[in-house]
N, C-alpha and C positions, 0 to 999 in steps of 0.2 A: 839341740832340739830344733827341728825344722819348723817352719811357719805352720805347716799342716798340723803337727803335733800340738803346738801352742793353741791353735784355734779349737782343736778337738778337746783339749783339756779345759779351755774356757767354756766350751759348750756344755760339758758335763759337770762343771762346778755347781750350777744351780740345782741339779738333781741331787747332789750330795747335801747341799744346804737345806733342801726341802725335807730330807730324811730326818725323822725325829730320833733323838737319842733314847735309849732304853728307859732312862729314869724319867723322861717326859711322858711316856706312854701310860695309859691307865693300867693299874695293877690287875693281874689276872684274878687274884682272889680278893673279892671285895668283902668288906665287913659291914654291909648295909644293915638296916633295921630288921630285915627278914632273914638274916644269916642263920640264926638259931632255928627258926621254923623250917628253913630249907634243909638244914642238916637232919632234923627229925624226920622230915618227909623222905629224904634219901635213905635213912636207916630203915624206916617202915617199908619203903619200896624194896630194899634188898631182902629183908626178911620175907616179905610177901612173894618175891620172885623165887626164892629158895623153897618156900613152903609150896608154891605152885608146882615146882618141879617134883618135889617129894610126893605130893598128893597125886599128881598126874601119873607118876610111875608106879606108885604103890596102891592107890585106892581107886579113885574115880577120875576119868578124863574130864568130864563136865565140871566137876568141882575145881579141878586144877585150872581149867580155862577161866573160870570165874575169878579165881585168885589172881591169875595173870592180868585179867582185865582191870581188877581193882588196883593192883600194883601199878599198872600202866597209867591209870587215871591219876594216881598220886604223883607219879613221875611227871606227867603233863602239867599238873598244878605247880610243881617245883620249877619246872622249866619255864613256865609262864612268869612266875615271880622273878626268876633270874633274868629273863630277857627284858621284861618291863622295868627292871631295876626298882622294884617296889620295896 
């Protein structure tokens, strides 16, 4: 190994040491106090979105848009709970 290679390896060593290991990172799926509520909101959102598609295609465009807006509002509430980690 040349002197240049040693210096380069030493310069990159702190970058590796700063990298956190996978087990030290925050888990992707949290089980916070609002977990069950968020799951219910997600389920209602999915049902509302599918119902919005069916109603839009089969019956009334306006009613389908209202269903989409309602489902989107529920998804926004769920997203807010997740991001705020309530």
